[in-house]
C-alpha positions in Angstrom: -156.2 115.1 -86.4 -153.2 113.2 -85.0 -153.5 111.0 -81.9 -151.5 113.5 -79.9 -152.6 117.2 -80.2 -149.8 118.5 -78.0 -148.6 121.7 -79.6 -145.0 120.6 -79.1 -145.6 117.6 -81.4 -146.7 119.9 -84.3 -143.7 122.2 -83.7 -141.3 119.2 -83.6 -142.8 117.7 -86.7 -141.8 120.9 -88.6 -138.1 120.6 -87.8 -136.0 120.2 -90.9 -134.6 116.8 -91.8 -131.1 118.0 -91.0 -131.2 118.3 -87.2 -127.6 119.5 -87.2 -128.4 122.7 -89.1 -128.5 125.9 -87.1 -131.9 126.7 -85.5 -130.9 129.7 -83.4 -127.9 132.0 -83.7 -127.5 134.3 -80.7 -126.1 137.8 -81.2 -123.8 139.0 -78.4 -123.7 142.8 -78.3 -121.1 143.0 -75.6 -117.6 144.0 -76.8 -115.5 140.9 -77.6 -118.3 138.4 -77.1 -118.8 135.8 -79.8 -122.1 134.6 -81.2 -123.5 131.2 -80.2 -125.2 128.6 -82.3 -128.0 126.1 -81.4 -129.0 123.3 -83.7 -132.4 121.7 -84.1 -130.9 118.6 -82.4 -130.0 120.9 -79.4 -133.6 121.9 -79.1 -134.7 118.3 -79.3 -132.3 117.2 -76.5 -132.7 120.3 -74.3 -136.5 120.2 -74.3 -136.4 116.4 -73.5 -134.1 117.0 -70.5 -136.4 119.7 -69.1 -139.5 117.7 -69.8 -138.0 114.7 -68.0 -137.1 117.0 -65.0 -140.7 118.2 -64.8 -141.9 114.6 -65.0 -139.6 113.6 -62.2 -141.4 116.0 -59.9 -144.6 113.9 -60.1 -146.8 117.0 -60.6 -150.6 116.8 -60.8 -152.1 116.8 -64.3 -152.6 120.3 -65.6 -150.0 121.9 -63.3 -148.9 125.4 -64.1 -145.2 126.4 -64.4 -144.8 130.1 -63.7 -141.7 131.7 -65.2 -140.2 135.2 -64.6 -136.7 135.2 -66.2 -134.6 137.3 -68.5 -134.8 136.4 -72.2 -132.5 133.6 -73.3 -132.6 130.6 -75.6 -132.7 128.5 -72.4 -135.9 130.3 -71.4 -137.4 129.4 -74.8 -136.3 125.8 -74.2 -138.1 125.8 -70.9 -141.3 126.9 -72.6 -141.0 124.1 -75.1 -140.1 121.7 -72.4 -143.2 122.6 -70.4 -145.4 122.0 -73.5 -143.6 118.7 -74.2 -144.2 117.5 -70.6 -147.9 118.4 -71.0 -148.0 121.1 -68.4 -149.3 124.7 -68.6 -146.8 127.6 -69.2 -147.3 130.9 -67.4 -144.9 133.6 -68.5 -144.6 136.7 -66.2 -143.3 140.1 -67.2 -139.8 140.7 -65.9 -140.8 144.1 -64.6 -143.4 142.7 -62.1 -142.5 143.4 -58.5 -143.5 141.6 -55.2 -147.2 142.7 -55.1 -147.8 141.6 -58.6 -146.0 138.3 -58.3 -147.8 137.6 -55.1 -151.2 138.1 -56.9 -150.2 136.0 -59.9 -148.8 133.1 -57.9 -151.7 133.2 -55.5 -154.3 133.3 -58.4 -152.7 130.7 -60.7 -151.4 128.4 -58.0 -148.4 127.1 -60.0 -146.8 123.8 -59.0 -143.4 125.1 -60.2 -141.9 128.6 -60.3 -138.8 129.5 -62.2 -137.1 132.9 -61.5 -133.8 134.8 -61.9 -131.3 133.9 -59.3 -131.1 137.5 -58.1 -134.8 137.3 -57.2 -134.9 133.9 -55.7 -135.0 135.1 -52.1 -138.2 137.1 -52.3 -140.0 135.1 -55.0 -139.4 131.8 -53.2 -140.9 133.2 -50.0 -144.0 134.2 -51.9 -144.2 130.9 -53.7 -143.7 128.7 -50.7 -146.2 130.7 -48.7 -148.7 130.2 -51.5 -148.1 126.4 -51.5 -145.7 126.0 -54.4 -143.3 123.2 -53.7 -140.8 123.6 -56.5 -138.8 126.8 -57.1 -135.9 126.8 -59.6 -133.6 129.5 -60.9 -132.5 130.4 -64.5 -130.3 133.3 -65.5 -129.5 134.7 -69.0 -125.9 133.2 -68.8 -127.1 129.6 -68.9 -126.8 129.2 -65.1 -129.2 128.3 -62.3 -130.6 125.3 -60.5 -133.1 124.4 -63.3 -130.3 123.6 -65.7 -128.2 121.9 -63.1 -131.1 119.5 -62.3 -132.0 119.0 -65.9 -128.4 118.1 -66.8 -128.9 114.8 -64.9 -131.9 113.8 -67.0 -132.1 111.7 -70.1 -132.2 113.5 -73.5 -134.9 111.2 -74.7 -138.6 111.9 -74.0 -141.9 110.9 -75.6 -144.1 114.0 -75.6 -147.1 113.9 -73.3 -150.3 113.0 -75.0 -152.7 116.0 -74.9 -156.1 116.8 -76.5 -156.5 120.0 -78.5 -158.6 121.6 -75.9 -156.2 120.9 -73.0 -154.6 124.0 -71.6 -151.1 124.9 -73.0 -150.6 128.4 -71.5 -152.0 131.1 -69.4 -151.3 134.7 -70.1 -152.4 137.4 -67.8 -154.2 140.4 -69.3 -152.9 144.0 -68.8 -155.7 144.8 -66.4 -157.0 147.9 -68.0 -160.5 147.3 -66.8 -159.6 145.8 -63.4 -157.4 143.1 -61.9 -155.4 141.1 -64.5 -157.2 137.9 -65.5 -155.7 134.7 -66.8 -156.4 134.1 -70.5 -156.5 130.4 -70.9 -155.0 129.2 -74.2 -155.3 125.6 -75.4 -153.0 123.6 -77.7 -155.5 123.9 -80.5 -155.9 127.7 -79.9 -152.2 128.2 -80.4 -151.6 125.8 -83.2 -154.7 127.1 -85.2 -153.4 130.7 -84.9 -149.9 129.8 -85.8 -151.0 127.8 -88.9 -153.2 130.7 -90.1 -150.4 133.2 -89.7 -148.0 130.9 -91.5 -150.2 130.8 -94.5 -151.4 134.4 -94.4 -147.9 135.9 -93.9 -146.6 133.5 -96.5 -143.8 131.9 -94.5 -141.6 130.1 -97.0 -138.5 127.9 -97.2 -135.3 129.9 -96.4 -137.0 132.5 -94.3 -134.9 133.7 -91.4 -136.4 135.6 -88.4 -134.6 138.3 -86.4 -136.1 137.8 -82.9 -135.6 140.9 -80.9 -138.8 140.9 -78.8 -139.3 139.8 -75.1 -140.7 136.3 -74.7 -143.2 136.9 -71.8 -146.1 138.0 -74.1 -148.0 136.9 -77.2 -145.9 138.7 -79.8 -142.5 137.4 -78.9 -143.4 134.0 -77.4 -146.2 132.8 -79.7 -146.3 134.8 -82.9 -142.6 135.0 -83.5 -141.3 131.7 -82.2 -144.2 129.6 -83.4 -143.9 131.1 -86.8 -140.3 130.3 -87.1 -140.5 126.8 -85.6 -143.5 125.8 -87.7 -141.6 126.9 -90.8 -138.4 125.2 -89.8 -136.7 128.6 -90.0 -133.6 129.8 -88.4 -133.9 132.6 -85.8 -131.3 135.3 -85.2 -131.7 135.9 -81.5 -131.1 139.1 -79.5 -131.5 138.9 -75.7 -132.3 142.6 -75.8 -133.2 144.9 -78.6 -130.2 146.7 -80.1 -131.0 148.7 -83.2 -127.5 148.8 -84.5 -127.2 145.0 -84.2 -130.5 144.5 -85.9 -129.6 146.7 -88.9 -126.3 144.9 -89.2 -128.1 141.5 -89.6 -130.9 142.6 -91.9 -128.9 141.3 -95.0 -128.9 137.9 -93.4 -132.7 137.8 -92.6 -136.1 137.9 -94.3 -138.6 138.6 -91.4 -138.6 141.0 -88.5 -141.2 141.6 -85.9 -141.4 144.5 -83.6 -143.5 147.1 -81.8 -143.7 150.7 -82.9 -141.0 152.0 -80.6 -138.5 149.5 -82.1 -139.2 150.9 -85.6 -138.6 154.5 -84.3 -135.3 153.4 -82.9 -134.4 151.6 -86.2 -135.1 154.9 -88.0 -132.5 156.6 -85.9 -129.8 154.3 -87.3 -128.0 155.9 -90.4 -127.2 152.4 -91.6 -130.9 151.6 -92.2 -131.1 151.9 -96.0 -132.9 150.2 -98.9 -129.7 148.4 -99.6 -129.5 147.0 -96.0 -133.1 145.8 -96.4 -132.8 144.3 -99.9 -133.1 140.7 -98.7 -135.9 141.4 -96.3 -139.3 140.1 -97.1 -141.6 141.1 -94.3 -141.6 143.7 -91.5 -144.4 143.2 -88.9 -145.6 145.6 -86.2 -148.1 145.2 -83.4 -148.9 145.5 -79.7 -149.5 149.2 -80.1 -150.7 151.7 -82.8 -148.1 152.7 -85.4 -148.0 156.4 -86.1 -148.4 157.4 -89.7 -145.2 159.4 -89.5 -143.3 156.3 -88.5 -145.0 154.2 -91.1 -144.2 156.6 -93.9 -140.6 157.3 -92.8 -139.8 153.6 -92.6 -141.3 152.9 -96.1 -139.2 155.7 -97.5 -136.0 154.6 -95.8 -136.3 150.8 -96.3 -138.5 150.4 -99.3 -140.8 148.1 -97.3 -144.3 148.6 -96.1 -144.8 147.6 -92.5 -147.5 145.0 -92.0 -149.7 145.7 -89.0 -151.7 143.2 -87.1 -153.9 143.2 -84.0 -154.4 140.7 -81.2 -155.1 140.2 -77.5 -153.8 138.0 -74.7 -157.2 136.2 -74.8 -157.0 135.4 -78.5 -153.5 135.8 -79.8 -153.8 137.3 -83.3 -157.2 138.5 -84.4 -156.6 140.5 -87.6 -153.8 141.3 -90.0 -153.3 143.5 -93.0 -152.5 141.6 -96.2 -149.0 140.3 -96.8 -147.2 141.7 -99.8 -149.8 144.3 -100.6 -150.0 148.1 -100.8 -151.2 148.5 -97.2 -152.8 151.8 -96.1 -151.0 153.4 -93.2 -152.7 153.8 -89.8 -154.0 151.7 -86.9 -153.9 148.0 -87.4 -157.6 147.4 -86.5 -159.5 148.7 -89.5 -162.7 147.6 -91.0 -162.6 144.5 -93.3 -163.8 146.6 -96.2 -160.7 148.8 -96.0 -157.9 146.4 -95.3 -159.3 142.9 -96.0 -158.5 141.8 -92.4 -157.9 138.1 -91.8 -159.7 136.4 -88.9 -156.6 134.8 -87.4 -157.8 133.7 -84.0 -160.9 132.0 -85.2 -159.2 130.0 -88.0 -160.7 126.7 -88.9 -158.9 123.7 -87.4 -158.2 120.5 -89.3 -161.3 119.0 -87.8 -163.3 121.9 -89.3 -164.1 123.6 -86.0 -163.3 127.1 -84.9 -160.7 127.3 -82.1 -160.9 130.7 -80.4 -159.2 131.2 -77.1 -161.2 131.3 -73.9 -160.6 133.8 -71.1 -161.6 132.6 -67.6 -160.4 132.8 -64.0 -157.1 130.9 -64.0 -158.1 128.7 -61.1 -160.2 126.6 -63.5 -157.9 123.7 -64.1 -157.9 121.0 -66.8 -159.3 121.4 -70.2 -161.2 124.3 -71.7 -164.6 123.6 -73.0 -164.6 121.7 -76.3 -167.3 124.0 -77.4 -165.1 127.0 -77.0 -162.1 125.6 -78.9 -162.2 123.4 -81.8 -126.6 121.4 -65.1 -128.3 121.2 -68.5 -126.6 121.6 -71.8 -125.8 125.2 -72.6 -124.1 127.2 -75.3 -120.4 127.0 -76.1 -118.5 130.2 -76.5 -116.0 130.4 -79.3 -113.3 131.0 -76.8 -113.9 127.9 -74.7 -114.8 124.3 -74.7 -116.5 122.3 -72.0 -114.1 120.3 -69.8 -114.6 117.4 -67.5 -115.9 118.5 -64.1 -116.9 122.0 -65.4 -120.4 123.4 -65.7 -123.1 121.1 -67.3 -122.4 119.7 -70.8 -123.2 122.2 -73.4 -125.8 121.7 -76.1 -125.0 124.5 -78.5 -122.3 124.8 -81.2 -119.4 127.2 -81.1 -119.2 127.4 -84.9 -122.0 127.7 -87.4 -123.4 124.7 -89.2 -125.3 124.6 -92.4 -128.5 126.6 -92.5 
């Protein structure tokens, strides 16, 4: 294995040689709004600035960074910046209210909290009462104190050195059997899972992902973004799911990931046809059972068989139906004899060890057991250019570059 097992290093090593190619194109669904374009160089610079900001706070090793913000490319940059700086990322559902936030902050004891500006008043009170010393804001329009502070930092940063069994993220479970518990995921856990899915789902050069999922859970944050980044693939990014916008961009993409309700909404679009899907390679569904009626209707309309997979917060992906096979419809979690399920979460690492995730009380800091695991730059609008003395220098392009 490499001398630095930081997950960010593996993701960064997969960037294409042309750093000025488009990495993320944002889709603006508001009338009259233009799309935005972020290059791989933009990701490199932005994550370095955020990592340098976190390093400047002189946080203890293993500190957690709790984040409850709306979906944005900058929120993704924050996740990557936390990894790069060697800290632990804790995403929180945007629907959580005061009682839930108070529990999660009290239980995880984050050193940094990042929230939407509209929630700063009540979240900061909870955080400061719990002992958190640093609270920043980040909105979905590239504003907030996090970006303002990061704008003052260098865009050069050497990724923090981490071992494979160091914690990378904590995801709280849904709490179906009691209070939510922090699922502790290491750098090796996440990389092993991503590499297994990359091979099993046959990611290939030229793949383009339509990213329409939230990024506070496994599916949108880990499965989707890790897959695209590890493959050096462009993402077409929607801040919120819009079925019409998704169908309009299917001819420009090859991979789509969604939950069953998203497929139901896609089926309501008359423009969803076999011709619209002719360039698509893979449709993936998870996070809930897919009804056979939806499965059959989508195959009839699109000509594609939805691939179902199953996972948990504690493990990320566990099983998957085969890619590019005549998959039987029904629930994703079937017996191996019927769907040849792949053991994704327990994939063998480069060192030859199994790297499953470990669930434990989130107060346990530091590494998981080695036995258990093997005004910052923002996007330019087409209608404007940054000017001296305006908001922080922008890191994204107003016109597309080569993909």
